[in-house]
C-alpha positions, 0 to 999 in steps of 0.5 A: 584318363586311365584307371587301374584294373581292379580285376574280379578278385579285387572286386569280389573282395570289395563286395564281400567286405562291404556286405560284411560291414552292412550286415554288421551295422544291421546287426548292431541296429537290431541288437542295440537300437538305443546305442545308435539312437540319435536324439531328434532324428525323425525316421518316419519317412524311411518306409516311403523311401524304402518303397521308392527304392524298391519301385525304382529297382523293379522298374530298372530290372524290368527294363533290363530284362526287356532290353536283354530279351530284345537283344539290345544289350 
């Protein structure tokens, strides 16, 4: 199966666009949390989930760094 090439400019446009959407959603959540509140939504597990994501990122970055230093990548 062949996929069309997006190119660096197309990829950069996607990254910037997605970043703008995420920033807009965060701004919306900060400025008007009651507007986007969902009744009955339990968010108490989010800090633990965020810590899990941070830990996974640290392990992957460390592994990548070590592999690059060992010239395996």
